[in-house]
Each structure stands twice: as structure tokens, then as C-alpha cells.
N, CA, C and O atoms as a GROMACS GRO file, in nm:
protein
  440
    1MET      N    1  12.379   9.918   5.825
    1MET     CA    2  12.478   9.976   5.914
    1MET      C    3  12.409  10.053   6.027
    1MET      O    4  12.452  10.046   6.142
    2LYS      N    5  12.304  10.127   5.995
    2LYS     CA    6  12.234  10.206   6.095
    2LYS      C    7  12.166  10.115   6.198
    2LYS      O    8  12.157  10.150   6.316
    3MET      N    9  12.119  10.000   6.154
    3MET     CA   10  12.053   9.907   6.245
    3MET      C   11  12.150   9.855   6.351
    3MET      O   12  12.112   9.837   6.466
    4TYR      N   13  12.274   9.833   6.314
    4TYR     CA   14  12.375   9.787   6.409
    4TYR      C   15  12.400   9.892   6.518
    4TYR      O   16  12.426   9.857   6.633
    5ARG      N   17  12.391  10.017   6.481
    5ARG     CA   18  12.408  10.124   6.580
    5ARG      C   19  12.295  10.118   6.684
    5ARG      O   20  12.319  10.131   6.804
    6TYR      N   21  12.173  10.099   6.636
    6TYR     CA   22  12.060  10.091   6.728
    6TYR      C   23  12.072   9.970   6.820
    6TYR      O   24  12.046   9.980   6.940
    7ILE      N   25  12.112   9.860   6.764
    7ILE     CA   26  12.130   9.739   6.845
    7ILE      C   27  12.240   9.760   6.949
    7ILE      O   28  12.224   9.723   7.065
    8THR      N   29  12.348   9.820   6.908
    8THR     CA   30  12.460   9.847   6.999
    8THR      C   31  12.416   9.940   7.112
    8THR      O   32  12.447   9.915   7.229
    9VAL      N   33  12.345  10.045   7.079
    9VAL     CA   34  12.298  10.139   7.180
    9VAL      C   35  12.201  10.069   7.276
    9VAL      O   36  12.208  10.090   7.397
   10PHE      N   37  12.114   9.986   7.225
   10PHE     CA   38  12.017   9.913   7.306
   10PHE      C   39  12.088   9.819   7.402
   10PHE      O   40  12.054   9.812   7.520
   11VAL      N   41  12.185   9.746   7.353
   11VAL     CA   42  12.260   9.652   7.437
   11VAL      C   43  12.341   9.727   7.543
   11VAL      O   44  12.342   9.687   7.659
   12LEU      N   45  12.407   9.833   7.504
   12LEU     CA   46  12.484   9.911   7.601
   12LEU      C   47  12.395   9.973   7.708
   12LEU      O   48  12.431   9.976   7.826
   13ALA      N   49  12.281  10.023   7.668
   13ALA     CA   50  12.188  10.080   7.766
   13ALA      C   51  12.142   9.973   7.864
   13ALA      O   52  12.131   9.999   7.984
   14GLY      N   53  12.116   9.855   7.815
   14GLY     CA   54  12.076   9.745   7.902
   14GLY      C   55  12.186   9.706   7.999
   14GLY      O   56  12.159   9.680   8.116
   15LEU      N   57  12.307   9.701   7.950
   15LEU     CA   58  12.419   9.665   8.036
   15LEU      C   59  12.444   9.772   8.142
   15LEU      O   60  12.474   9.739   8.257
   16LEU      N   61  12.433   9.896   8.105
   16LEU     CA   62  12.454  10.004   8.200
   16LEU      C   63  12.347  10.006   8.308
   16LEU      O   64  12.377  10.026   8.425
   17THR      N   65  12.222   9.986   8.269
   17THR     CA   66  12.115   9.990   8.368
   17THR      C   67  12.113   9.863   8.452
   17THR      O   68  12.064   9.866   8.565
   18ALA      N   69  12.164   9.754   8.401
   18ALA     CA   70  12.170   9.631   8.480
   18ALA      C   71  12.261   9.650   8.600
   18ALA      O   72  12.246   9.581   8.701
   19CYS      N   73  12.354   9.741   8.591
   19CYS     CA   74  12.444   9.770   8.702
   19CYS      C   75  12.379   9.856   8.809
   19CYS      O   76  12.435   9.870   8.918
   20SER      N   77  12.264   9.912   8.782
   20SER     CA   78  12.202  10.005   8.877
   20SER      C   79  12.087   9.943   8.954
   20SER      O   80  11.997  10.014   8.998
   21ILE      N   81  12.088   9.814   8.972
   21ILE     CA   82  11.984   9.745   9.048
   21ILE      C   83  11.997   9.782   9.195
   21ILE      O   84  12.107   9.793   9.248
   22ALA      N   85  11.882   9.800   9.260
   22ALA     CA   86  11.881   9.835   9.403
   22ALA      C   87  11.950   9.726   9.485
   22ALA      O   88  11.933   9.607   9.460
   23THR      N   89  12.029   9.770   9.581
   23THR     CA   90  12.095   9.678   9.673
   23THR      C   91  12.054   9.714   9.815
   23THR      O   92  12.017   9.828   9.844
   24LEU      N   93  12.061   9.617   9.903
   24LEU     CA   94  12.020   9.635  10.041
   24LEU      C   95  12.121   9.716  10.119
   24LEU      O   96  12.240   9.683  10.121
   25ASN      N   97  12.075   9.823  10.183
   25ASN     CA   98  12.160   9.903  10.271
   25ASN      C   99  12.184   9.826  10.400
   25ASN      O  100  12.099   9.748  10.444
   26LYS      N  101  12.299   9.848  10.459
   26LYS     CA  102  12.334   9.781  10.584
   26LYS      C  103  12.230   9.810  10.693
   26LYS      O  104  12.195   9.721  10.771
   27GLU      N  105  12.181   9.933  10.697
   27GLU     CA  106  12.083   9.974  10.798
   27GLU      C  107  11.948   9.905  10.780
   27GLU      O  108  11.868   9.904  10.874
   28ALA      N  109  11.921   9.850  10.664
   28ALA     CA  110  11.791   9.790  10.635
   28ALA      C  111  11.790   9.638  10.650
   28ALA      O  112  11.685   9.575  10.632
   29ALA      N  113  11.902   9.579  10.683
   29ALA     CA  114  11.912   9.432  10.690
   29ALA      C  115  11.820   9.373  10.796
   29ALA      O  116  11.781   9.257  10.784
   30HIS      N  117  11.785   9.449  10.900
   30HIS     CA  118  11.703   9.398  11.009
   30HIS      C  119  11.553   9.402  10.980
   30HIS      O  120  11.475   9.342  11.054
   31VAL      N  121  11.511   9.469  10.874
   31VAL     CA  122  11.369   9.485  10.845
   31VAL      C  123  11.309   9.350  10.805
   31VAL      O  124  11.360   9.281  10.717
   32GLU      N  125  11.200   9.314  10.872
   32GLU     CA  126  11.132   9.187  10.848
   32GLU      C  127  11.004   9.210  10.770
   32GLU      O  128  10.951   9.322  10.768
   33PHE      N  129  10.954   9.105  10.707
   33PHE     CA  130  10.827   9.110  10.637
   33PHE      C  131  10.727   9.020  10.709
   33PHE      O  132  10.764   8.920  10.769
   34THR      N  133  10.602   9.059  10.702
   34THR     CA  134  10.496   8.975  10.754
   34THR      C  135  10.374   8.989  10.664
   34THR      O  136  10.350   9.094  10.604
   35ALA      N  137  10.298   8.882  10.656
   35ALA     CA  138  10.171   8.883  10.584
   35ALA      C  139  10.057   8.858  10.682
   35ALA      O  140   9.944   8.831  10.642
   36GLU      N  141  10.088   8.867  10.813
   36GLU     CA  142   9.991   8.840  10.918
   36GLU      C  143   9.957   8.970  10.991
   36GLU      O  144  10.033   9.014  11.077
   37PRO      N  145   9.844   9.031  10.958
   37PRO     CA  146   9.810   9.159  11.019
   37PRO      C  147   9.795   9.152  11.171
   37PRO      O  148   9.815   9.254  11.238
   38GLN      N  149   9.762   9.038  11.226
   38GLN     CA  150   9.747   9.025  11.371
   38GLN      C  151   9.878   9.048  11.446
   38GLN      O  152   9.877   9.080  11.564
   39ARG      N  153   9.992   9.032  11.378
   39ARG     CA  154  10.122   9.058  11.440
   39ARG      C  155  10.148   9.208  11.458
   39ARG      O  156  10.245   9.246  11.525
   40LEU      N  157  10.066   9.292  11.401
   40LEU     CA  158  10.091   9.436  11.399
   40LEU      C  159  10.008   9.514  11.499
   40LEU      O  160  10.010   9.638  11.498
   41THR      N  161   9.933   9.446  11.586
   41THR     CA  162   9.840   9.514  11.676
   41THR      C  163   9.910   9.609  11.773
   41THR      O  164   9.851   9.710  11.812
   42LYS      N  165  10.032   9.581  11.812
   42LYS     CA  166  10.104   9.666  11.908
   42LYS      C  167  10.216   9.747  11.840
   42LYS      O  168  10.308   9.795  11.906
   43CYS      N  169  10.206   9.760  11.709
   43CYS     CA  170  10.310   9.829  11.633
   43CYS      C  171  10.266   9.970  11.596
   43CYS      O  172  10.147  10.000  11.588
   44GLN      N  173  10.363  10.056  11.574
   44GLN     CA  174  10.337  10.193  11.532
   44GLN      C  175  10.339  10.202  11.380
   44GLN      O  176  10.438  10.165  11.316
   45TYR      N  177  10.231  10.251  11.323
   45TYR     CA  178  10.219  10.271  11.178
   45TYR      C  179  10.312  10.385  11.135
   45TYR      O  180  10.311  10.492  11.195
   46LEU      N  181  10.392  10.360  11.030
   46LEU     CA  182  10.485  10.462  10.980
   46LEU      C  183  10.459  10.503  10.835
   46LEU      O  184  10.527  10.591  10.783
   47GLY      N  185  10.365  10.440  10.770
   47GLY     CA  186  10.331  10.479  10.634
   47GLY      C  187  10.357  10.371  10.531
   47GLY      O  188  10.415  10.267  10.560
   48GLU      N  189  10.311  10.400  10.411
   48GLU     CA  190  10.328  10.306  10.300
   48GLU      C  191  10.466  10.321  10.238
   48GLU      O  192  10.523  10.430  10.234
   49VAL      N  193  10.518  10.210  10.189
   49VAL     CA  194  10.646  10.209  10.118
   49VAL      C  195  10.627  10.128   9.990
   49VAL      O  196  10.552  10.031   9.986
   50ILE      N  197  10.697  10.169   9.887
   50ILE     CA  198  10.687  10.102   9.757
   50ILE      C  199  10.828  10.066   9.712
   50ILE      O  200  10.915  10.151   9.702
   51GLY      N  201  10.847   9.938   9.685
   51GLY     CA  202  10.974   9.891   9.630
   51GLY      C  203  10.953   9.849   9.486
   51GLY      O  204  10.857   9.780   9.454
   52SER      N  205  11.041   9.891   9.399
   52SER     CA  206  11.024   9.862   9.258
   52SER      C  207  11.158   9.841   9.190
   52SER      O  208  11.259   9.900   9.229
   53GLU      N  209  11.158   9.758   9.090
   53GLU     CA  210  11.279   9.737   9.009
   53GLU      C  211  11.239   9.691   8.871
   53GLU      O  212  11.144   9.615   8.853
   54GLY      N  213  11.312   9.739   8.774
   54GLY     CA  214  11.292   9.698   8.635
   54GLY      C  215  11.234   9.810   8.551
   54GLY      O  216  11.163   9.898   8.600
   55HIS      N  217  11.266   9.806   8.425
   55HIS     CA  218  11.221   9.903   8.327
   55HIS      C  219  11.192   9.830   8.197
   55HIS      O  220  11.240   9.718   8.176
   56TRP      N  221  11.115   9.892   8.111
   56TRP     CA  222  11.080   9.828   7.985
   56TRP      C  223  11.202   9.796   7.900
   56TRP      O  224  11.198   9.703   7.820
   57TYR      N  225  11.310   9.871   7.917
   57TYR     CA  226  11.428   9.851   7.835
   57TYR      C  227  11.533   9.761   7.900
   57TYR      O  228  11.637   9.736   7.839
   58THR      N  229  11.510   9.712   8.021
   58THR     CA  230  11.609   9.627   8.086
   58THR      C  231  11.561   9.485   8.112
   58THR      O  232  11.642   9.399   8.145
   59TYR      N  233  11.433   9.459   8.097
   59TYR     CA  234  11.382   9.328   8.138
   59TYR      C  235  11.437   9.212   8.055
   59TYR      O  236  11.430   9.097   8.097
   60PHE      N  237  11.490   9.241   7.939
   60PHE     CA  238  11.553   9.136   7.859
   60PHE      C  239  11.681   9.086   7.925
   60PHE      O  240  11.721   8.971   7.904
   61PHE      N  241  11.746   9.171   8.004
   61PHE     CA  242  11.878   9.142   8.058
   61PHE      C  243  11.879   9.100   8.204
   61PHE      O  244  11.981   9.052   8.254
   62ILE      N  245  11.766   9.118   8.274
   62ILE     CA  246  11.763   9.091   8.417
   62ILE      C  247  11.661   8.981   8.445
   62ILE      O  248  11.544   8.997   8.411
   63PRO      N  249  11.702   8.872   8.508
   63PRO     CA  250  11.608   8.764   8.539
   63PRO      C  251  11.503   8.808   8.642
   63PRO      O  252  11.529   8.897   8.722
   64ASN      N  253  11.386   8.747   8.639
   64ASN     CA  254  11.277   8.782   8.731
   64ASN      C  255  11.320   8.769   8.876
   64ASN      O  256  11.281   8.852   8.959
   65ARG      N  257  11.398   8.670   8.908
   65ARG     CA  258  11.445   8.650   9.046
   65ARG      C  259  11.525   8.772   9.094
   65ARG      O  260  11.510   8.816   9.208
   66THR      N  261  11.609   8.824   9.007
   66THR     CA  262  11.689   8.941   9.040
   66THR      C  263  11.602   9.064   9.055
   66THR      O  264  11.623   9.145   9.145
   67LEU      N  265  11.502   9.079   8.967
   67LEU     CA  266  11.409   9.191   8.978
   67LEU      C  267  11.334   9.186   9.111
   67LEU      O  268  11.318   9.288   9.177
   68MET      N  269  11.289   9.068   9.150
   68MET     CA  270  11.215   9.052   9.275
   68MET      C  271  11.304   9.085   9.395
   68MET      O  272  11.260   9.156   9.486
   69GLN      N  273  11.427   9.035   9.397
   69GLN     CA  274  11.516   9.061   9.509
   69GLN      C  275  11.548   9.210   9.519
   69GLN      O  276  11.555   9.265   9.630
   70ALA      N  277  11.568   9.274   9.406
   70ALA     CA  278  11.597   9.418   9.407
   70ALA      C  279  11.476   9.498   9.457
   70ALA      O  280  11.493   9.597   9.528
   71ALA      N  281  11.355   9.457   9.420
   71ALA     CA  282  11.235   9.524   9.469
   71ALA      C  283  11.221   9.507   9.620
   71ALA      O  284  11.182   9.600   9.690
   72VAL      N  285  11.253   9.388   9.671
   72VAL     CA  286  11.250   9.362   9.815
   72VAL      C  287  11.354   9.449   9.885
   72VAL      O  288  11.324   9.508   9.989
   73ASP      N  289  11.473   9.457   9.830
   73ASP     CA  290  11.578   9.541   9.889
   73ASP      C  291  11.536   9.688   9.891
   73ASP      O  292  11.558   9.758   9.990
   74ASP      N  293  11.476   9.734   9.783
   74ASP     CA  294  11.428   9.871   9.775
   74ASP      C  295  11.322   9.897   9.881
   74ASP      O  296  11.324  10.002   9.947
   75LEU      N  297  11.231   9.804   9.899
   75LEU     CA  298  11.126   9.816  10.000
   75LEU      C  299  11.186   9.821  10.141
   75LEU      O  300  11.145   9.903  10.223
   76ARG      N  301  11.280   9.734  10.169
   76ARG     CA  302  11.346   9.734  10.300
   76ARG      C  303  11.422   9.864  10.325
   76ARG      O  304  11.416   9.919  10.435
   77ASN      N  305  11.492   9.912  10.224
   77ASN     CA  306  11.566  10.038  10.238
   77ASN      C  307  11.473  10.153  10.273
   77ASN      O  308  11.503  10.234  10.361
   78GLN      N  309  11.360  10.161  10.206
   78GLN     CA  310  11.265  10.269  10.232
   78GLN      C  311  11.204  10.256  10.370
   78GLN      O  312  11.184  10.356  10.440
   79ALA      N  313  11.173  10.133  10.410
   79ALA     CA  314  11.116  10.111  10.544
   79ALA      C  315  11.216  10.150  10.652
   79ALA      O  316  11.179  10.217  10.749
   80ALA      N  317  11.341  10.110  10.636
   80ALA     CA  318  11.444  10.144  10.735
   80ALA      C  319  11.465  10.295  10.743
   80ALA      O  320  11.491  10.348  10.851
   81ALA      N  321  11.456  10.363  10.631
   81ALA     CA  322  11.472  10.509  10.629
   81ALA      C  323  11.362  10.578  10.710
   81ALA      O  324  11.382  10.689  10.758
   82ARG      N  325  11.248  10.512  10.725
   82ARG     CA  326  11.138  10.566  10.806
   82ARG      C  327  11.147  10.522  10.951
   82ARG      O  328  11.066  10.564  11.034
   83GLY      N  329  11.244  10.438  10.982
   83GLY     CA  330  11.258  10.388  11.119
   83GLY      C  331  11.182  10.261  11.146
   83GLY      O  332  11.163  10.224  11.261
   84ALA      N  333  11.137  10.194  11.042
   84ALA     CA  334  11.057  10.072  11.057
   84ALA      C  335  11.145   9.950  11.077
   84ALA      O  336  11.260   9.947  11.033
   85ASP      N  337  11.090   9.850  11.143
   85ASP     CA  338  11.157   9.721  11.155
   85ASP      C  339  11.073   9.608  11.096
   85ASP      O  340  11.119   9.494  11.086
   86THR      N  341  10.950   9.640  11.057
   86THR     CA  342  10.859   9.539  11.002
   86THR      C  343  10.781   9.601  10.887
   86THR      O  344  10.743   9.718  10.893
   87VAL      N  345  10.758   9.522  10.782
   87VAL     CA  346  10.676   9.567  10.669
   87VAL      C  347  10.568   9.462  10.646
   87VAL      O  348  10.596   9.344  10.626
   88TYR      N  349  10.444   9.509  10.648
   88TYR     CA  350  10.331   9.422  10.612
   88TYR      C  351  10.318   9.426  10.461
   88TYR      O  352  10.311   9.533  10.401
   89ILE      N  353  10.313   9.309  10.402
   89ILE     CA  354  10.300   9.302  10.256
   89ILE      C  355  10.202   9.192  10.222
   89ILE      O  356  10.206   9.083  10.278
   90ASP      N  357  10.115   9.222  10.129
   90ASP     CA  358  10.015   9.124  10.088
   90ASP      C  359  10.069   9.039   9.974
   90ASP      O  360  10.087   8.918   9.990
   91GLU      N  361  10.094   9.102   9.860
   91GLU     CA  362  10.153   9.031   9.747
   91GLU      C  363  10.214   9.130   9.650
   91GLU      O  364  10.170   9.245   9.643
   92PRO      N  365  10.316   9.088   9.576
   92PRO     CA  366  10.380   9.180   9.481
   92PRO      C  367  10.294   9.201   9.356
   92PRO      O  368  10.212   9.116   9.319
   93PHE      N  369  10.314   9.315   9.295
   93PHE     CA  370  10.254   9.341   9.165
   93PHE      C  371  10.358   9.300   9.062
   93PHE      O  372  10.460   9.369   9.046
   94ASP      N  373  10.336   9.193   8.994
   94ASP     CA  374  10.434   9.140   8.900
   94ASP      C  375  10.394   9.179   8.758
   94ASP      O  376  10.299   9.126   8.702
   95PHE      N  377  10.468   9.271   8.703
   95PHE     CA  378  10.444   9.315   8.567
   95PHE      C  379  10.538   9.238   8.473
   95PHE      O  380  10.628   9.169   8.519
   96VAL      N  381  10.517   9.250   8.346
   96VAL     CA  382  10.601   9.180   8.249
   96VAL      C  383  10.743   9.233   8.251
   96VAL      O  384  10.838   9.156   8.234
   97THR      N  385  10.759   9.362   8.274
   97THR     CA  386  10.891   9.423   8.262
   97THR      C  387  10.951   9.466   8.396
   97THR      O  388  11.066   9.511   8.399
   98SER      N  389  10.876   9.454   8.505
   98SER     CA  390  10.927   9.499   8.634
   98SER      C  391  10.852   9.432   8.748
   98SER      O  392  10.754   9.362   8.726
   99VAL      N  393  10.901   9.455   8.869
   99VAL     CA  394  10.835   9.407   8.990
   99VAL      C  395  10.814   9.528   9.080
   99VAL      O  396  10.908   9.605   9.104
  100THR      N  397  10.693   9.545   9.131
  100THR     CA  398  10.663   9.652   9.224
  100THR      C  399  10.593   9.592   9.345
  100THR      O  400  10.501   9.510   9.330
  101MET      N  401  10.637   9.632   9.464
  101MET     CA  402  10.579   9.580   9.587
  101MET      C  403  10.530   9.696   9.672
  101MET      O  404  10.601   9.795   9.690
  102LEU      N  405  10.408   9.685   9.723
  102LEU     CA  406  10.352   9.784   9.813
  102LEU      C  407  10.349   9.724   9.952
  102LEU      O  408  10.299   9.613   9.972
  103GLY      N  409  10.402   9.797  10.047
  103GLY     CA  410  10.403   9.749  10.185
  103GLY      C  411  10.364   9.861  10.279
  103GLY      O  412  10.361   9.978  10.240
  104ILE      N  413  10.336   9.825  10.402
  104ILE     CA  414  10.306   9.922  10.506
  104ILE      C  415  10.412   9.906  10.616
  104ILE      O  416  10.428   9.798  10.672
  105ALA      N  417  10.483  10.014  10.644
  105ALA     CA  418  10.593  10.012  10.738
  105ALA      C  419  10.544  10.032  10.881
  105ALA      O  420  10.458  10.116  10.907
  106TYR      N  421  10.600   9.952  10.974
  106TYR     CA  422  10.565   9.960  11.116
  106TYR      C  423  10.691   9.952  11.200
  106TYR      O  424  10.790   9.891  11.160
  107ARG      N  425  10.687  10.014  11.316
  107ARG     CA  426  10.790   9.995  11.417
  107ARG      C  427  10.727   9.911  11.526
  107ARG      O  428  10.635   9.956  11.594
  108CYS      N  429  10.776   9.789  11.541
  108CYS     CA  430  10.718   9.694  11.636
  108CYS      C  431  10.805   9.674  11.760
  108CYS      O  432  10.753   9.649  11.869
  109LYS      N  433  10.934   9.685  11.744
  109LYS     CA  434  11.026   9.664  11.855
  109LYS      C  435  11.059   9.798  11.918
  109LYS      O  436  11.080   9.896  11.847
  110LYS      N  437  11.064   9.802  12.045
  110LYS     CA  438  11.095   9.927  12.115
  110LYS      C  439  11.242   9.940  12.141
  110LYS      O  440  11.286  10.040  12.199
   0.00000   0.00000   0.00000
């Protein structure tokens, strides 16, 4: 009987956290990604941004594709909050239970 309680709590926690995946803010929809550093020569550096999604207790319930999209949305949201329109990104850090992306935010358009 006690085991069913643990299973129920685990499932409910997963369902609740699955609802809290990062979504793209309207203000961040214009942020672009590039992997070509030569495109950034005339851009203003605004700092590093980190987008992440997933936790050890939710990865059973969230597909990798969804984790990746949420990490991208999180990265765009943070870049837009800094006034960036472009994010240079090399490659994501793909963990077993989450996705984390490191990018560098730039303002390229005047």
C-alpha cells in the first residue's frame, strides 16, 4: 500500500512539472540563432545566456524533442530580455535528463 503512494506522488509530480515547460515569449520570437561567428563582426556583445529544460524527476514524461524546444525558447527569452536579436550557439549540452544550451547574445540590427 505504501508503494502505491510513492508511485502516485511520483506520477503527480511529473504531471505537474510537465506543465511548467518554458514557452517562447512574444517579445523573443524575433531572436535568431547563428553558428557562424563571422556574421557577428558588426554586432554588439550583450553577454552569455543559458537555456535549460528538464529535471531528473521529469525526463520520463517529457520527450527529448520537447526538452530541446523548451531550452531553445528559454534561451531566446533570456536573449530578448537583454535586448539581443541574435544568439551565437555552438552546440547544446545534451544530458540524459535535461537539455542545456549556452549561447552568446548580440544585438546586430540597429
